[in-house]
N, C-alpha and C positions, 0 to 999 in steps of 0.2 A: 504494499499500499504506499510505503514511503517513496519507493521508486516511481509510482504512478504520478506523484506530485513533483518530486525533485528532478526527475528525468535523468539527464546524464551529469547533472551537478552532484558534487560530493556530499554525502551525509557522514558526519562525524559522530560516532557513538560515544556517549559518556556512560560512566558507572559510578554509583555512589561507593564510598568506602565500604568494604565487607564488614559484617558484624557476626560474631559467633551466635549460632542458634542451637537450641536443644534438639536432641534426636526426636524425629517425628513431630517437630514443631513444638509450639507452647502448651499444647494440650496433651502432647505424647500420643497423638492419633496413630494407632498402629497402621502402618503401610503408607503413610503420608510421604516419607522420604522416597520410597520405591515409586510412588506415583509421580513425584517431581522428577525422578530420573527418566521415567518413561516419557514424560511430557518433553523433556529436554531433548531426548533422542529423536523424538517425533518432529520437533519443531526446529531444532538447532539453536534454540534460545534458552537462557539460563532462568528467565522469569517470564511472567505474562505481559510485561511492559518493557519496550525499548525506547530510549530517549536520546536526544542529541542535537546537534546544530545542523542546519542545512539552509537551502533557499528554494523558493517556489516562484517562478517567473522573475527571478533576479531579486526577490525580496528575502532577505535573511530572516530567519525565525528560529525558535526552539520547537522541534517536533517531538511528540511522544506518540507511540502507537501500541495499541493492545494487540497481543497475539492470542486470538481466541483458541487456538489449538493447544495452549498451554493451560490446562486445567479450566477450560471454558473463560479464559481471560479474567479469571477471578482476582479479587484484590486480598491480598494477604499482607503481613508485616513487611516482607521484602518488596512487594509491589508498592506499598505506601512510601518505603524509602526512596524508590525510583521516582514515583510521581512528585513527591515534595522536592526532590533534587532537581527534577525538571523545572518546577516553578521557580525554584531558587536560582537556577541557571538563567532563566528568562529575566528575572529581577535583576541580577547582577549585570548582565550584558544589556539590559534595556531593549530586549527583542520580544516581539509578539509571541505568544504561545499557541501553537496549532496542535490540537489533540485529535488523533484518529482512533475512535473508541469502538471497541466491540467486546462487551464483557456480560457475563452472567450475574455479576454482583459479588458479594463478599464471600470469602473462602470458608466453607463450613469447618474444614479440618483445623483452622486456627481460632474458631468460635469468636468470642468478643474481642479478642485482640485483632482480628481481622476487620470486625465491624468498626472499631474505633479509628481504622485508617480513614474513614470518610471524614472524621473530624479534623485530621491532620491535613487532608487535601483541601477541605473548605478553609482552613486557616490560611493555607499557602495561596489559595485563590484570592482571598481577601487582601492579603499583602500585595499581591500583583495588581489588583484592582486599585488599590489606594495609591500605587505608584504611577498610575496612568498607563499601564501596559495592557494592550488588548489580548482577549482570549477567544479563540475560534475553535469550535468543536466540529468535527466531521463524524456523524454517527452512522455506524455500519450494522450489518445484521449479525447477530442481535446486539441491542444495547438496552440492558435492563438492570434493575436493582439499583444498589448505591453508586455504581459507576455512572449511570444515566443521572442520578439525582445530584452528582457532585461535578465531575469532569464534564459531563455532556450538557445537561440542562443549566449548569451553573456558568457556562460560557457566555460571552457577550453576543456572539452570532452562532447560531446552530444550523448547519447544513446537514442534510440527511440523504443517503443513497437510496434510490427508488425501491420499494418493496421491503425496506428494512424493518425488522420487528423492534419497536422502541416503546419502552414503558417501564414504570417502576416495578410492576408485577411481571414476572417471568411467566412463560407459558404453562408451567407445572403448578403455579401457585394461584392462578386466577380463578374466579368463579367459573363454574362449568358452562354457564350460559353466556359468558362475557362475549361481547361483539369484537371479533378479531380486528375490524378496521380501526377501532379506537387505539389499538396497539401497534399501528403500522405508520410508517413515514408519512404517508399520505393523510392518515387520520390525525396524527399529531400536527401536521401542517394545518389541516382544516380547523383544529382547535386552538391555533395560535401559539403552539409550543415549538415549532420548527419554523425557521425563517425561509428556507427554500428546499426543495427536492431536487437534487442535481445528479444527473446521469454522469457515470464515471468518466465518460469521454469529455465532459465539460468541467470536471471538478478542478483541474489544474489552473485553468484560466479564471474560474470563479474565485478560488481561493487567493490567486495572485492579485485580483482586483480588490478583494477585501483586505489583504495585507497593505496594499497601497493606501486604501481609504482610511483604515483605522490607525495607521502609523505604528510607532510613536512619531509625532511630529514636533517641529519647533513653532515658534509663534506664527500663527496664521492670521491674515487680514479678514475683515468682516466679508460675508458672502455678498457679492455685487447684486444690486437690485435687478431683477429680470426685466427685459424689454417687454412692452406690452404687445399683445398679438392682435391681429384684426379678426373681426368676426368671420365665422365659416362662410366661404363663397367670396369673400373679398380678396383682392390680390394683396400680397404682402406689401407692406411699406417699404420705401427705399431705405438704404443704410443711413442716408442723411436724416430722414425722418425718424428713424429709430434710435438716433443718437442721444436724445436728451429727455427731459422732463418738462411737463407744463406745470407752472406754478401759479396758484391763484394770486389775485392782486395784493392780498395781505398774507405774508408768509412768516414763518419763524425767522429769526435773525440769520443773516447770511452764514455766520460761522456755524451755527446749529444745523442749518439746512444741508450742509455738505459734510459735516464731521461724521466719519464712519459710513458714508454711503459710497456707491460706485463713482460718484464724482471725484473722490480722491484718487481714483485709479488713472493711469496714463490715458492720454486722449484715444489711443487705438484700442482701448477697452470699451469704448462708448457704445458699441453695438450691443453690449450685454447688459447695460445698466444706465444709471442716471448720470450722463457725463456733463450735461450743462443745462441751464434753465432756458425756457422759451417763454414768451409773453402769454398771459392767460388769454384763453379764447372762451370767455364766458357768455353763454347765452346766445351765441350766433346760430343761425339756422342753416340747414343743409348738411347732409351726411358727409363725412370725411372720405375723400376719394383716395386712390392708390397713391402713396407717396406724401400725402397730406397729414396734417396734425388732426386727430379726431376732436370734433367740438365737445364742449362740455354740456351736460344736461342743463336746461333752463329752469326746471322745477324739480321739486322733490319727487313727484309723481314720475316724472320722466327718468329720473336717476334709478328708482326702483324697477321700472319697466325695463330699463336697458340691462340692469344687473340679472333680471330674471328672463332675458331673451334667450331662447334655446340655442341661437347662433352664436352666442358669445363663447369664446374659447375658456375651457375648463382646465383643471390642474393637470391632467395628462398631457395636454397640448403644451403647457408651460414647462412641464418637467422635461418633456422630450426636446424643447427647444433649448433648455438651459444645460442639460447634462448629455454628453456623448456615451457616458456609462452610468447606469443606474443600478444600485444593489439594494433591493428592497428589505426591510425588516418587517416581519409579519407577526401580528398578534401581540397581545398584552400580557402574555405569560401567566394569565390568570384563567385560561380557557375561553377567551373571548377574542373575536376579530370584528372589524367594521369595514366593510368594503368601500364605504364612503370617506375614508381617510387613508391616505398613503404616506408611509414613512420609510426612511432608509438613509443611505449615504449615496452620494454620486461623486463622480470625477469630472471636473470641468475640462474645457478643451486644453487648458495649460497644466492639466494634471493635478490641480489642487482639489482637495476633498471638501465637500460641504454636505452636512447633514440636512435632511428635509422632512418637513411635516406639512402635508397639503390636504386640505379639505376639498371635497369634490362636488359641492353644491347641495348635498343632502344634509338632514339633521344628523348632527354627530352623535354617536352613541357612546355610553360609558367605556365600552372597550377601545374606542377610538381615542378618547382622552388618555386613558391609561397607556395606550401604545405610543401616543405622542410624548407623554412624560417620560416613558422609558427611552425613547430616541434622544430626546433633549438631554437627559441626564447622562447617557452614554457619551454623546458628542462633547458635553461639558467635561467629562472626566478625561477625554482623550484630547481635548484642546482643539476640537474641530468646530468652525463656525457652523451656524444654523441659519436655514432659510424656512420661514413658514408662509404658506399661501392660504389666505383666509378666503373661504367661501361657503357660507352655510347660512340657511335661514333661521338657525339657532340650534340649541342642543335638543336631542330627542327628548320629548316630555310625555311618552306613553307610560303605562303602568309597568311594563317590562323594563323600560329604562330606569324607572325609579327603584324597582326591586334589584337591578343590577348595580345601584350605587351611583346614580347620575351626579348627585351633589358632591360626593367624595371624590369622584373621578375628575369633575371639573375643578375642583379645589386643587387637585394633584397637579393638573396641568398648569394652573395659575402659578403654583408653587415652584414648578420646574423652571418656568420662565424667569420667575423672579430670582431665583437662586443661581441662575446661569452665570458663569464667569466669562464665558466665551461670547462674542458679539452675536445678537440675533437680529436678522433683517427680515421684515415682513412686508409682503405685497398683498393688499386686498384686491382680488381678481373679479369679485362678483358681489354676492351678499355678505353683508357683515351684520349678522343678526344677533345682537345683543351680547350677553355674557358668554354664550356659546361660541362666539367668534372671538370675543376679546381675550378669552382664556389662551388663545394661541398667537396673540399679537404682541410685538415688542413694544415696551412702554416708551421707548425713545428712538425707534428706528423703524417706523411704519410708513409705507408709501401706499398709494392708491392708483387704480387705473381709471380712466375716464368713464368706463362702463361699471362702475362699482358704486356701492353706498355702505355707510356704516351707521348704525342706529341703536339707540338704547332699547327700541322695540320696534317691530314692524308696524308701519303706519295704520293698517287695518285693525291690529290689536290695540294700538294706542287710541284709535277712534272709538273702539268698543268700550274701553275702560273708561273713557271720558264721556260715555253715553252719547256720542255723536252720531248722526246719520251717516250712512255708508257714503253719501254724496260728499261728505266733509273729509274723506280720507285724503284726497289731494292736498287740501289745505293743512291738514295735520301733518302730512309728510314735509311740506314747506316749514312748518314751525319747528320741526325736529332738526332742521339744518343737517341733513344726512348726505347732501350732495358731495362729490369729491372736493370742489373748491371750498365748500363750507368746512370740510374737515381740516383743510390746510390752514384756513383762516382761524379756526379755533385751536389750533395747535395740536390736534390729534395726529395729523398726518404730516410729514415733511415735504412731500411732493406728489405730484400727479404724473405718473410715468406714462410715456407714450411710445 
């Protein structure tokens, strides 16, 4: 398995210092030493784990690989020595840890001594995490028991081979009526416990991209503000038209409006972000043509209508335009997924990594907010800047969402943004519906497109709460001052991106 990833590059095996062990292990389990000798003869290995240094796609890392043929890849005391030594090697050399996992769990012949190796591994993983060193796990068939619950599921990114059996419960200890799909790579992906199911032929490239994205890195600049995209069916705007931002007549001070935005980048980066200001085009009539600056909405009602227009570009289009390479993270690690929220890491054209969280225009569910918080915290720990794309009518508010902990999940997203030490860049690309949108917005680096709005509440709901007739919804929208140019004037947004 190591050769599949490292190719022709060298892998240098390491071994921990040997320790004396009693005959037949700590329990004196009759036949244990003989079983170890047979396993060694069969596999050519001295233990169930091999570790050392190598490179994947030119990216140096510490690799550890389980040999399932050695007593089922089980974890005993010598295995724990090797695993903790691998984590310590990664920590000392500041290299990412790549674990290739195939294990049946703890080794029964060593009893509780074997089980406590899980605590050692967990402590080593925590030390690596605290140092900002990424951990990637590739889970193979089978990956069960404590090995899954520590080395596997405890990694920052979990990739799985197709059809692999994955789960805390092994095949012989599950309920007889258990659904086998729940214990498969595909089932764990559906439940948000695995980030991607990767065929063996694509694994080396996927791992190389992840190693590049996760680092470790030095200091990275903020994520550039994405350029605005035209509605479906409109020809793309010219490079010159894509090069800047439209700012409303009243803006934040010049130094605040440019600090930490794409305007601080060299001029040749302007096609990717906000390179310069253009005069406001407030309230003019006529649709923007190819190569022209789109006009701003004249009324609040128009702003809402444009944000809800099905032809408006959504998150997928923005992410595809922004990243040549995208590496999705999947799920909240609590059994939930939200197809209306995309998270992951991407590589820009210049190779720089950016983490992303993108709403897709649907009400965001609790699992989506938890997945967002997971991604933001991982990026913060690894020193990778974050881009959020805001586009939701609001947080999901049905009974199922409440049972799934909507309030706590939204609070967690707010907290992740507030605690982030890395720069967070936000672009509102459509609907900015109340707290469900604000939870993913940067407090000091938010930008908006000309076909977006941001509001404390949807105008229809505001009118209903105020006991106004439906005919007064438009006037209510105007009072809420939710248009892009209103948001800049109020200091909520730094610029209107075109």
